[in-house]
C-alpha positions in Angstrom: 0.0 0.1 -0.1 2.8 2.3 0.9 4.4 1.8 -2.6 1.1 2.7 -4.1 0.9 5.8 -2.0 4.2 6.9 -3.2 3.5 6.1 -7.0 0.4 8.4 -6.6 2.3 11.4 -4.9 4.9 11.1 -7.6 2.1 11.3 -10.4 3.5 7.8 -11.7 -0.1 5.9 -11.1 -3.4 7.4 -11.7 -5.4 4.1 -12.3 -5.4 0.8 -10.5 -6.8 -2.1 -12.0 -8.2 -4.2 -9.0 -8.6 -7.8 -10.2 -9.4 -11.1 -8.6 -9.1 -14.5 -10.9 -12.1 -16.0 -12.2 -13.2 -19.8 -13.1 -11.4 -19.5 -16.3 -8.4 -18.1 -14.9 -9.1 -14.8 -16.3 -9.0 -11.4 -14.6 -12.1 -9.6 -13.5 -12.7 -6.7 -11.4 -12.6 -2.9 -11.8 -10.4 0.1 -12.7 -10.1 2.7 -9.8 -9.0 6.1 -9.6 -5.6 5.5 -7.6 -6.4 8.3 -5.2 -9.7 7.1 -4.6 -8.5 3.6 -4.0 -5.8 4.7 -1.6 -8.3 7.0 0.4 -11.5 4.9 0.3 -11.0 1.7 -0.9 -8.2 -0.2 0.7 -10.3 -3.0 2.3 -11.5 -4.1 -1.0 -14.0 -3.7 -4.0 -17.4 -5.3 -4.3 -17.9 -7.2 -7.5 -21.3 -9.6 -8.3 -20.8 -13.1 -7.4 -22.0 -13.8 -11.0 -18.2 -13.8 -11.7 -18.2 -17.4 -10.0 -21.6 -18.2 -11.6 -21.1 -17.9 -15.5 -19.2 -19.5 -18.3 -16.4 -18.6 -20.6 -19.0 -16.3 -22.6 -20.4 -15.0 -19.2 -23.5 -16.7 -19.6 -25.4 -17.4 -16.4 -25.1 -21.3 -15.3 -28.2 -22.6 -13.6 -28.1 -24.8 -10.6 -25.2 -23.8 -8.8 -25.3 -23.8 -4.8 -23.0 -20.7 -4.7 -24.9 -18.3 -6.7 -28.1 -17.8 -8.7 -31.5 -16.3 -8.9 -32.1 -18.0 -5.7 -29.3 -16.1 -3.9 -30.4 -12.7 -5.5 -26.8 -12.6 -7.1 -25.2 -10.7 -4.1 -21.8 -9.1 -3.6 -18.4 -10.6 -2.9 -15.4 -8.4 -2.1 -12.1 -8.3 -4.0 -9.7 -7.8 -1.2 -6.4 -6.6 -2.4 -3.2 -8.7 -1.6 -0.8 -5.6 -1.6 2.2 -8.1 -2.3 1.0 -8.4 -5.9 1.0 -4.6 -6.7 2.8 -4.2 -9.9 3.0 -1.5 -12.8 1.3 -2.2 -16.1 3.4 0.0 -18.3 1.6 -1.3 -21.2 -0.9 1.2 -20.3 0.0 4.8 -19.3 0.0 5.7 -15.5 -1.5 2.1 -14.6 -0.9 -0.3 -11.9 -2.5 -3.8 -11.0 -3.1 -5.2 -7.8 -4.4 -9.1 -7.4 -7.2 -9.9 -4.9 -8.5 -12.6 -2.9 -12.0 -13.3 -3.0 -13.9 -13.0 0.2 -17.3 -12.6 1.9 -18.5 -9.2 3.3 -17.0 -10.2 6.7 -13.5 -11.1 5.4 -13.7 -14.8 4.9 -12.2 -16.4 1.7 -14.8 -17.8 -0.6 -13.8 -21.6 -0.8 -14.7 -21.9 -4.5 -12.2 -19.2 -5.6 -9.3 -20.4 -7.5 -7.0 -18.2 -5.3 -8.7 -19.6 -2.4 -8.2 -23.4 -3.4 -4.6 -22.8 -3.8 -3.9 -20.8 -0.6 -5.8 -24.0 1.1 -3.2 -26.4 -0.4 -0.2 -24.1 0.3 -1.4 -24.2 4.0 -1.2 -28.0 3.9 2.3 -27.7 2.4 3.3 -25.5 5.4 1.8 -27.6 7.9 3.9 -30.4 6.4 7.0 -28.2 6.8 7.4 -27.3 3.2 7.5 -24.4 0.9 6.6 -24.7 -2.8 8.3 -23.3 -5.9 6.7 -23.2 -9.4 7.1 -22.2 -13.0 4.8 -22.1 -16.1 5.9 -22.6 -19.6 3.2 -21.3 -21.8 2.7 -21.7 -25.5 0.3 -19.7 -27.6 -0.4 -18.5 -31.4 -0.3 -15.0 -32.8 -2.5 -14.2 -35.7 -2.5 -11.1 -38.3 -6.0 -10.4 -37.1 -7.7 -7.9 -34.8 -10.2 -8.8 -32.2 -12.9 -7.5 -34.7 -11.4 -9.2 -38.0 -11.3 -12.8 -36.1 -14.9 -12.6 -35.1 -16.2 -11.3 -38.5 -14.5 -14.4 -40.0 -16.3 -16.6 -37.5 -12.6 -17.8 -36.5 -12.2 -19.5 -39.7 -9.4 -18.8 -42.3 -7.3 -16.9 -39.8 -4.0 -15.7 -40.6 -1.1 -16.9 -38.4 1.9 -14.3 -38.0 3.9 -16.7 -39.4 3.1 -19.5 -42.5 5.7 -22.3 -41.6 7.2 -24.3 -39.0 9.8 -22.3 -36.9 10.6 -24.1 -33.8 13.9 -22.4 -32.5 14.3 -20.3 -35.5 16.2 -17.3 -34.4 15.2 -15.6 -37.8 11.6 -16.3 -37.2 11.7 -15.0 -33.4 13.8 -11.8 -35.2 10.7 -11.1 -37.2 8.5 -11.3 -34.2 10.8 -9.1 -32.0 8.7 -6.2 -32.6 5.9 -7.5 -30.3 7.9 -10.2 -28.1 10.6 -7.8 -27.4 8.1 -5.3 -26.1 6.2 -8.6 -24.5 9.3 -9.3 -22.4 10.5 -5.8 -21.5 7.0 -4.8 -20.2 6.4 -7.8 -18.1 9.9 -7.5 -16.7 8.9 -4.0 -15.6 5.8 -5.4 -14.2 7.7 -7.9 -12.1 7.0 -10.8 -14.2 10.8 -12.3 -15.1 10.8 -14.1 -18.4 13.3 -16.7 -18.6 13.2 -16.8 -22.4 11.1 -16.9 -25.5 11.3 -18.7 -28.9 9.3 -19.8 -31.9 7.4 -23.0 -31.3 6.6 -25.7 -33.8 3.1 -24.5 -34.9 2.8 -21.5 -37.8 2.8 -18.3 -35.6 3.2 -20.3 -32.4 5.3 -18.9 -29.6 6.5 -20.1 -26.1 7.6 -17.9 -22.9 9.1 -19.4 -20.1 8.6 -17.5 -16.7 11.3 -17.7 -14.2 10.8 -20.0 -11.1 9.6 -18.5 -8.0 6.8 -19.0 -5.1 3.9 -21.0 -6.0 1.2 -18.4 -5.1 3.1 -15.6 -7.0 3.7 -17.8 -9.8 0.0 -18.9 -10.2 -0.8 -14.9 -10.2 1.8 -14.4 -12.8 0.4 -17.0 -15.0 -2.8 -15.5 -15.1 -1.6 -11.9 -15.5 1.0 -13.1 -18.2 -1.9 -14.6 -20.1 -4.0 -11.3 -19.8 -1.1 -9.1 -20.6 -0.1 -11.2 -23.7 -3.6 -10.8 -25.1 -3.8 -7.1 -24.0 -0.4 -6.1 -25.7 -1.1 -8.1 -29.2 -4.4 -6.2 -29.2 -2.7 -3.1 -28.7 -0.5 -3.8 -31.7 -3.2 -4.7 -34.0 -2.7 -8.6 -33.9 -4.4 -11.4 -31.7 -3.0 -13.8 -29.3 -4.9 -17.3 -28.5 -4.4 -19.7 -25.4 -6.6 -22.2 -27.0 -5.2 -26.0 -26.4 -5.8 -26.6 -30.1 -7.0 -23.8 -32.1 -7.0 -25.9 -35.6 -7.3 -29.4 -36.3 -4.5 -29.1 -38.8 -2.0 -27.1 -36.5 -0.2 -28.0 -33.3 -1.7 -27.7 -30.0 -0.4 -25.4 -27.2 0.3 -26.7 -24.0 1.4 -25.4 -20.3 4.3 -27.3 -18.9 3.9 -26.7 -14.9 7.4 -27.3 -12.7 6.9 -27.5 -9.1 9.3 -28.4 -6.1 9.1 -28.5 -2.4 11.6 -27.0 -0.2 12.0 -27.5 3.5 14.3 -25.4 5.9 15.6 -23.3 2.8 17.0 -26.5 1.2 15.6 -28.3 -1.7 13.5 -31.5 -0.7 13.5 -33.3 -3.9 17.3 -33.8 -4.5 19.1 -36.9 -3.1 22.5 -37.5 -5.1 22.7 -41.0 -3.7 19.0 -42.2 -4.9 17.8 -43.7 -8.3 17.4 -40.8 -10.4 18.6 -38.4 -7.8 14.9 -38.4 -6.5 14.6 -38.1 -2.8 11.9 -40.1 -1.2 9.9 -37.1 -0.8 9.9 -36.3 -4.5 9.3 -39.8 -5.3 5.9 -39.7 -3.1 5.1 -36.5 -4.4 5.4 -37.6 -8.1 3.5 -40.9 -6.8 0.6 -38.8 -5.5 0.3 -36.5 -8.8 0.5 -39.8 -11.3 -2.2 -41.7 -9.0 -4.6 -38.8 -8.9 -4.1 -37.3 -12.5 -7.1 -38.8 -14.0 -9.1 -37.8 -10.9 -8.2 -34.2 -11.0 -7.8 -33.8 -14.7 -10.5 -31.5 -15.0 -8.2 -29.1 -13.3 -5.6 -29.5 -16.0 -7.9 -29.7 -18.8 -10.9 -27.6 -18.2 -12.8 -27.1 -21.6 -14.1 -29.2 -24.2 -11.3 -28.1 -26.6 -8.7 -29.2 -24.0 -9.1 -32.9 -24.9 -8.5 -32.2 -28.7 -4.8 -31.8 -27.8 -4.2 -35.1 -26.6 -2.9 -37.2 -29.5 0.0 -39.9 -29.9 3.2 -38.5 -31.2 2.3 -34.7 -31.0 4.5 -33.9 -28.0 1.2 -33.8 -25.8 1.1 -36.6 -23.5 -1.5 -39.3 -23.7 -0.3 -41.7 -20.9 0.3 -41.2 -17.1 3.9 -42.2 -17.4 7.2 -40.6 -16.1 10.7 -40.4 -17.2 13.9 -38.0 -17.1 14.8 -36.3 -20.4 11.7 -37.4 -22.3 8.9 -35.1 -23.9 6.6 -38.3 -24.8 5.6 -38.8 -21.0 3.1 -37.0 -18.8 5.4 -36.3 -16.0 9.0 -35.4 -16.5 12.0 -35.4 -13.5 14.1 -32.4 -14.2 17.1 -30.6 -13.1 19.9 -31.1 -10.7 20.5 -30.0 -7.0 18.5 -27.3 -6.1 16.9 -27.2 -9.3 15.3 -30.6 -9.1 11.5 -30.6 -9.8 8.8 -32.4 -11.5 7.2 -31.1 -14.8 3.6 -32.0 -15.2 2.9 -31.9 -19.0 -0.8 -32.6 -19.0 -2.1 -29.4 -18.7 -2.9 -27.1 -21.9 -2.5 -23.5 -22.7 -6.0 -23.0 -21.3 -5.4 -24.1 -18.0 -6.4 -21.9 -15.0 -3.1 -21.5 -13.2 -4.4 -21.4 -9.6 -6.4 -24.6 -10.1 -3.7 -26.4 -11.8 -1.0 -25.6 -9.0 -3.6 -26.5 -6.4 -4.4 -29.8 -8.0 -0.8 -30.6 -8.3 0.0 -29.7 -4.7 -3.1 -31.3 -3.4 -2.1 -34.8 -4.9 1.4 -34.4 -4.4 1.0 -33.8 -0.8 -1.4 -36.7 -0.6 1.0 -39.0 -2.0 3.9 -37.8 0.5 1.3 -38.7 3.2 0.5 -41.9 2.0 3.9 -43.0 0.7 2.6 -43.6 -2.8 5.1 -44.6 -5.5 5.3 -43.3 -9.1 2.9 -45.2 -11.4 4.6 -47.7 -13.8 8.4 -47.9 -14.8 10.8 -45.0 -15.6 10.4 -44.5 -19.1 13.4 -44.4 -21.5 11.9 -44.3 -24.7 8.4 -43.5 -26.4 5.6 -43.4 -23.6 3.2 -43.4 -26.6 4.0 -47.2 -27.0 3.6 -48.0 -23.4 0.3 -49.9 -23.8 0.0 -50.9 -20.3 0.1 -47.3 -19.1 -3.1 -45.6 -17.8 -4.3 -43.0 -20.4 -5.4 -39.6 -19.9 -9.1 -38.7 -20.2 -9.9 -38.1 -23.7 -13.3 -35.9 -22.9 -14.5 -33.5 -20.8 -17.2 -35.8 -19.7 -14.9 -38.4 -18.7 -12.9 -36.0 -16.6 -16.0 -34.5 -14.8 -17.3 -37.8 -13.9 -13.8 -38.8 -12.5 -13.6 -35.6 -10.4 -17.3 -36.1 -9.2 -16.9 -39.8 -8.0 -13.4 -39.3 -6.4 -13.5 -39.6 -2.8 -10.0 -38.4 -2.4 -10.6 -35.1 -4.4 -13.6 -34.5 -2.0 -11.1 -35.1 1.0 -8.7 -32.9 -0.3 -10.5 -30.0 -2.2 -14.1 -29.9 -0.4 -17.3 -31.3 -1.7 -18.3 -27.5 -2.4 -15.0 -27.2 -4.6 -15.8 -30.5 -6.6 -19.5 -29.9 -7.0 -19.1 -26.5 -8.2 -16.6 -27.1 -10.9 -18.3 -30.4 -11.9 -21.3 -28.2 -12.4 -19.4 -25.8 -14.6 -18.2 -28.6 -16.7 -21.5 -30.2 -17.3 -22.9 -26.7 -18.4 -20.2 -26.7 -21.0 -20.6 -30.2 -22.0 -24.3 -29.5 -22.6 -23.7 -26.3 -24.4 -21.5 -28.3 -26.8 -23.7 -31.4 -27.3 -26.5 -28.9 -28.2 -24.5 -27.2 -30.9 -24.3 -28.0 -34.6 -20.7 -27.6 -35.7 -18.9 -26.9 -39.1 -17.5 -30.3 -39.0 -20.9 -32.0 -39.0 -22.4 -29.8 -41.7 -19.1 -30.5 -44.0 -19.3 -34.2 -43.5 -23.2 -34.8 -43.4 -25.1 -31.7 -45.2 -24.9 -33.0 -48.7 -23.5 -36.6 -48.4 -26.2 -38.4 -45.8 
């Protein structure tokens, strides 16, 4: 708060974006006059609880216990977490503060993504651990505006490049007019970028965020996605974090890295153990793998998420583990203090705080119950592991698995499980009732 007061007094900030994180991992909230916020609104900004009661298109979802016509669509409070205050240099004299979502008396709302993650971080602290994490996010850039892509009904879109350019310095140089600004602005906003690169798909990019504490990283994950979309739009182009934007183009993943620390030292590394994995790391990985299908809804939250899972595409299709192997669902990475687990199941459409909470909940469960990793260490092609459990291939199966998982209910609570299952079922119903272009192309004339 004092930092904001200083910025206001110096004339550096006139507007503050006060934002929570919604069910889809997007920022919601209000823009406030900085002087008014400092003077009158330090305890929070009121927002309608419909922010946790509608779908990706902001259509109200019926039948939710938390909110609806039966509750009168009342208020909830976005309470600033002043540790998250940062400048938004892509907008003039603007700052952003992220918020916890609370009731009028200050209690965390259990179904809020940040609340869910906080609950799992509290479990980690009780077990003597701190948690570090990082996201690697892929996305596509298009030579389209928000208006032009909508006018084309999102068909026939022009990607920012038209050839495979994975790791190409020339191609990334051609995109530096945008990506360079992205890196500089995000660094000024306190979101450190490790590196950016051209990815496989036409116009596809990957940006790796620098490892930090898990709550801060979950926040950065959400701010990053919002910032990329904003900065692209301000430059007259468009970014998309869809998991699979086109059937003939590659998919976009989000590889999540996570490790536990104890008393300031890494808890995952053991120089004398197999694969240098401590028992803590083995059990953490064992828990994540054992519960991966139960919690997959939090890694793959949309209908489109499941179009990404295909053999020999670098997206995982099996619950497998290995080392330097991009075909498995979970990788063990690094050495010494950098030893960590990489979860390759999430796509770029993932809600960061929910994915982190699911990983942490299942990993801590594995430690508590001394679970071992599922199946053998895979040295070669995990797509050929016919005996390995497979990821769910549809949102309906993932929703069923979460709804019937006693362990998920134990770890996350009935209210969380029931709310997110209801949201998923609404999405499934919306899809099932829609006639797609694929159906018209396949059946209109020929059947």
